[in-house]
C-alpha positions as CSV (number, residue, x, y, z in Angstrom):
1,M,94.7,173.7,122.2
2,N,91.3,175.5,120.4
3,F,92.4,174.5,117.2
4,L,92.9,171.0,118.1
5,A,89.5,170.9,120.2
6,P,87.4,169.9,117.3
7,G,89.5,167.3,115.9
8,L,89.9,165.9,119.2
9,R,86.1,165.6,119.3
10,E,85.4,164.3,115.9
11,L,88.1,161.6,116.9
12,A,86.2,160.6,120.3
13,R,83.4,160.4,118.4
14,L,84.5,158.5,115.4
15,F,85.9,155.8,118.4
16,D,82.4,156.1,120.2
17,R,80.4,155.2,117.0
18,S,82.7,152.4,116.0
19,T,82.5,150.6,119.7
20,R,78.5,151.1,119.5
21,R,78.3,149.7,115.7
22,L,80.4,146.8,116.7
23,R,77.6,146.4,120.1
24,L,74.6,147.4,117.9
25,V,75.5,143.9,115.7
26,A,75.9,142.0,118.8
27,Q,72.4,143.4,120.3
28,R,70.5,143.1,116.9
29,R,71.8,139.7,117.2
30,K,70.9,138.8,120.2
31,L,67.3,140.4,119.9
32,S,66.9,138.3,116.6
33,D,67.5,134.8,118.7
34,L,65.1,136.1,121.2
35,E,62.8,137.3,118.7
36,S,62.7,133.5,117.1
37,K,62.8,131.5,120.5
38,L,59.2,134.1,120.7
39,G,58.1,132.9,117.8
40,L,58.7,129.2,118.9
41,L,57.4,129.6,122.1
42,G,54.0,130.8,121.0
43,W,53.2,131.0,117.1
44,Q,50.0,129.0,117.9
45,Q,48.7,131.3,120.8
46,A,47.3,134.4,118.0
47,D,45.8,135.6,115.1
48,Y,48.3,137.3,112.2
49,D,47.6,139.2,109.6
50,S,47.8,137.9,106.0
51,S,51.6,138.4,105.6
52,T,52.5,136.5,109.0
53,Q,50.0,133.6,108.5
54,Q,51.9,132.8,105.8
55,H,55.0,132.1,107.9
56,V,52.7,130.3,110.0
57,D,51.2,128.2,107.3
58,R,54.8,127.3,106.0
59,L,55.8,126.2,109.6
60,T,53.0,124.0,109.8
61,E,53.6,122.7,106.5
62,V,57.4,122.2,107.7
63,E,56.2,120.4,111.3
64,R,54.2,118.1,109.2
65,T,57.4,117.5,106.7
66,Q,59.5,117.3,109.9
67,A,57.0,114.3,111.2
68,Q,57.0,112.5,108.2
69,L,61.1,112.4,108.0
70,T,61.2,111.9,111.6
71,N,59.3,108.7,111.3
72,Q,61.0,107.2,108.4
73,S,64.3,107.6,110.1
74,A,63.0,105.9,113.4
75,E,61.8,103.2,110.6
76,L,65.3,103.1,109.3
77,G,66.8,103.0,113.0
78,V,64.5,99.8,113.7
79,A,65.3,98.1,110.3
80,M,68.9,98.6,110.6
81,A,68.4,97.3,114.5
82,K,66.6,94.4,113.5
83,L,70.0,93.2,110.5
84,E,72.3,93.6,113.3
85,E,70.5,91.7,115.5
86,R,70.6,89.5,112.4
87,R,73.9,89.4,111.8
88,T,74.8,88.8,114.9
89,F,72.8,86.0,115.3
90,E,73.9,84.6,112.2
91,R,77.5,85.0,112.8
92,K,76.9,83.1,116.3
93,A,75.4,80.4,114.2
94,Y,78.9,80.3,112.3
95,E,81.1,80.0,114.7
96,Q,79.4,77.1,116.2
97,A,78.9,75.5,112.6
98,H,82.6,76.4,112.2
99,A,83.5,75.1,115.6
100,A,81.6,72.0,115.0
101,R,83.1,71.2,111.8
102,E,86.5,72.4,112.5
103,S,86.6,69.7,115.6
104,T,85.6,67.0,113.1
105,R,89.0,68.1,110.5
106,T,91.0,68.8,113.3
107,P,92.0,65.0,114.7
108,L,91.9,64.2,110.2
109,V,95.5,66.3,110.5
110,G,97.6,64.6,112.9
111,P,97.3,61.1,111.2
112,V,98.3,62.7,107.4
113,Q,101.2,64.4,108.9
114,E,102.0,60.7,110.3
115,A,101.2,59.0,107.1
116,E,102.9,62.0,105.4
117,R,106.2,61.5,107.8
118,A,106.4,57.5,107.0
119,L,106.0,57.9,103.5
120,G,109.1,60.2,103.7
121,D,111.4,57.8,106.0
122,K,110.4,55.1,103.8
123,Q,111.4,56.8,100.5
124,R,114.3,58.2,102.3
125,H,115.2,54.5,103.4
126,R,114.3,53.2,99.5
127,R,116.7,55.7,98.2
128,E,119.8,54.9,101.0
129,I,119.5,51.2,100.1
130,E,119.4,51.8,96.3
131,E,122.5,53.7,97.0
132,R,124.1,51.3,99.2
133,I,123.4,48.9,96.1
134,Q,125.0,50.9,93.5
135,T,128.2,51.6,96.0
136,L,128.6,47.6,96.3
137,D,128.3,47.3,92.9
138,R,131.0,49.8,91.9
139,E,133.4,48.1,94.8
140,I,133.0,44.5,93.3
141,K,133.8,46.2,89.9
142,A,136.9,47.9,91.1
143,D,138.0,44.6,94.2
144,E,137.8,42.5,91.0
145,E,140.2,44.7,88.5
146,K,142.7,45.2,91.4
147,Y,142.5,41.7,92.4
148,R,143.0,40.2,88.8
149,V,145.8,43.0,88.1
150,L,147.6,41.2,91.4
151,L,146.8,37.7,90.2
152,A,148.2,38.3,87.0
153,K,151.6,39.5,88.7
154,G,152.5,36.6,89.3
155,S,155.6,37.0,92.1
156,Q,154.4,39.0,94.9
157,S,155.3,40.4,98.3
158,L,153.9,39.6,102.0
159,G,151.8,43.1,101.9
160,E,150.6,42.3,98.3
161,T,149.6,38.5,99.4
162,A,147.6,40.1,102.0
163,E,145.7,42.2,100.1
164,V,144.9,39.1,97.5
165,Q,143.2,37.5,100.3
166,R,141.3,40.5,101.4
167,L,140.1,41.1,98.1
168,Q,139.4,37.2,97.3
169,K,137.3,37.1,100.9
170,R,135.6,40.5,99.4
171,V,134.7,39.8,96.5
172,I,132.8,36.5,97.8
173,A,131.0,38.6,100.5
174,I,129.8,41.3,98.8
175,P,127.1,39.7,96.3
176,Q,125.9,38.2,99.5
177,E,125.8,41.5,101.1
178,K,124.0,42.7,98.0
179,R,121.2,40.2,98.2
180,E,120.3,41.5,101.6
181,W,119.9,44.6,100.4
182,Q,118.0,43.5,97.4
183,Q,115.3,42.0,100.1
184,K,115.3,45.3,102.1
185,L,114.7,46.8,98.6
186,S,112.2,44.7,97.7
187,V,110.0,44.9,101.6
188,A,110.8,49.0,101.1
189,E,109.2,49.2,97.8
190,G,105.8,46.5,99.4
191,E,105.3,49.2,102.0
192,I,105.6,52.5,100.0
193,P,102.2,51.5,98.2
194,L,100.2,50.2,101.3
195,I,101.5,53.6,103.0
196,E,100.6,55.8,99.4
197,G,97.0,55.0,99.7
198,E,96.7,54.7,103.5
199,L,98.0,58.4,103.0
200,H,95.6,59.1,99.8
201,Q,92.7,58.0,102.0
202,R,93.1,60.1,104.6
203,R,94.0,63.0,102.7
204,A,90.1,62.3,100.7
205,L,89.4,62.3,104.1
206,L,90.9,65.7,105.5
207,S,89.7,67.1,102.0
208,V,86.7,66.7,102.6
209,E,86.3,68.1,105.5
210,T,88.6,71.0,104.5
211,D,86.1,71.7,101.4
212,A,83.2,71.8,103.6
213,L,84.8,74.5,106.2
214,N,86.2,76.5,103.3
215,T,82.7,76.4,101.6
216,L,81.1,77.6,105.4
217,E,83.1,80.1,105.9
218,Q,82.3,81.6,101.9
219,D,78.8,81.2,102.5
220,F,79.1,83.4,105.6
221,Q,81.3,85.9,104.0
222,K,78.7,86.5,101.4
223,S,76.3,86.3,103.5
224,D,77.5,88.7,106.0
225,G,79.1,90.9,103.3
226,A,75.3,91.3,102.1
227,L,74.4,92.2,105.8
228,I,76.6,95.0,106.4
229,D,75.8,96.6,102.6
230,E,72.4,96.5,103.3
231,I,73.0,98.2,106.7
232,A,75.4,100.9,105.4
233,S,72.8,101.6,103.1
234,R,69.8,102.0,105.4
235,K,72.5,103.8,107.4
236,R,73.2,106.4,104.4
237,E,69.6,106.9,103.7
238,K,69.0,107.7,107.5
239,Q,72.2,110.2,107.6
240,K,70.6,112.0,104.3
241,L,66.8,112.2,106.4
242,E,68.4,113.2,109.1
243,K,70.0,116.4,107.2
244,E,67.0,117.1,105.4
245,I,65.4,117.5,109.0
246,D,68.0,119.7,110.0
247,A,68.0,121.9,107.1
248,L,64.4,122.3,107.3
249,E,64.7,123.4,111.4
250,K,67.7,125.8,110.4
251,G,64.8,126.9,107.6
252,K,62.4,127.6,110.7
253,T,64.3,130.3,112.0
254,Q,62.6,133.4,109.7
255,P,59.6,132.1,110.0
256,Y,60.2,132.0,113.6
257,R,61.4,135.6,113.9
258,E,59.1,137.3,111.9
259,I,55.7,135.4,114.1
260,G,58.3,136.2,117.6
261,K,57.7,140.1,115.8
262,A,54.2,140.4,115.7
263,L,53.7,138.4,119.2
264,A,56.0,140.9,120.4
265,D,54.2,144.1,118.4
266,Q,50.5,142.9,120.1
267,G,51.6,141.7,123.2
268,I,50.9,138.2,123.8
269,E,53.3,136.3,125.7
270,P,53.6,132.6,125.6
271,M,51.3,130.5,128.0
272,N,54.2,128.2,129.6
273,Q,57.1,130.9,129.0
274,P,55.7,134.2,129.9
275,Q,59.3,136.3,130.6
276,A,60.2,135.2,126.5
277,L,58.1,138.3,125.4
278,Q,59.8,140.7,128.2
279,A,63.1,139.6,127.0
280,V,62.1,140.8,123.5
281,I,60.9,143.8,124.8
282,G,63.6,144.6,126.9
283,Q,66.4,143.7,124.1
284,R,64.4,146.1,121.8
285,E,64.7,148.6,124.1
286,K,68.5,148.2,124.1
287,V,69.2,147.7,120.5
288,A,66.9,151.3,120.2
289,A,69.1,153.0,123.0
290,E,72.4,152.1,120.7
291,E,70.7,153.2,117.6
292,A,69.7,156.9,119.4
293,S,73.2,156.7,120.8
294,L,74.8,156.3,117.1
295,A,72.1,158.8,115.6
296,K,72.7,161.5,118.6
297,S,76.5,161.2,117.5
298,L,76.5,161.7,113.5
299,E,74.4,164.6,114.5
300,Q,76.9,165.9,116.7
301,S,79.4,165.4,113.6
302,A,76.8,166.7,111.8
303,R,76.9,170.2,113.5
304,E,80.8,170.5,113.7
305,K,82.4,172.5,111.3
306,R,84.3,170.1,108.8
307,A,86.8,173.3,108.3
308,D,87.8,173.4,111.8
309,V,87.6,169.6,112.1
310,W,90.3,169.1,109.2
311,T,92.5,172.2,110.4
312,A,92.5,169.9,114.0
313,W,93.4,167.2,111.9
314,V,96.1,168.8,110.2
315,L,97.6,170.3,113.2
316,L,97.6,167.0,114.6
317,L,99.3,165.0,112.5
318,C,101.9,167.5,111.8
319,L,102.8,167.7,115.7
320,A,102.7,163.7,115.4
321,I,105.4,163.8,112.6
322,L,107.5,166.1,114.7
323,L,107.5,164.3,117.9
324,G,108.6,161.6,115.5
325,F,111.6,163.0,114.4
326,V,112.5,164.6,117.8
327,L,112.5,161.1,119.1
328,W,114.5,159.8,116.3
329,F,116.9,162.2,116.6
330,L,117.2,161.7,120.7
331,L,117.5,157.9,119.5
332,H,120.1,158.7,117.4
333,L,122.0,160.7,119.3
334,R,122.8,158.6,122.3
């Protein structure tokens, strides 16, 4: 086991250093945050050397720029709110005007539809009359032809005699019936222009109201769209300013840390939160302790004979290979 001890000790130290390095990264990050916080709380409380004063001057300039950008962002916010109020007001006015115009237009729709139905019924009635007159013309022509054929035949059967009498009555009656349908056609043709004129007037009134309603809608859409575009433009400007403000805020981290280091070096406590200084000092002690432990471990590794360490690691590797072979053999033996 004396041959293995140097290697085991060095492995333990390597593992311990790896753990401490990870822990040191976290401790240094925490120290950076605490120093930045200390600088934020007390950066206006002390006199600094020229190097640190540059960071103070930089912070002063950044604060001034941030204040200007914040004011601009606030002005844009107010302007957006006013535009939203204007848009709400104009929409309400539009809805009222639209309702009033719709209330004028709606009563005109029914009469137009009624006149359209009346005109359609009358035109359909005229077509039916015309078709009936055409049917009568065809019927009288066919009956006259059949009547002449039966008369020219001479001797007739009883049934043919009855048919001749029926055709004779029908040929006499059709002209009278046709005149009646022609009178109906004249009446229908006289009524259609009157209905068409009334429909034209009603459509004209409805068209005027519809055009006015469409114009109202188009004007509102145009005006509302312009307001939406303007609000969106102001919003983009505001977002751009907010990004600049955030970038400036992030850029203050390093100056705050440098100032915090100077405050900690001079032992100056922030007036409103004096415990911030003790937090930095305590964290520095933790970082120093970790660094000291790492240095001690490295020193111990340096004192260890490298030949003994490598010999132990070779033996440990051989033992591991042998153990693996034995386990493989036992598993396959089953």
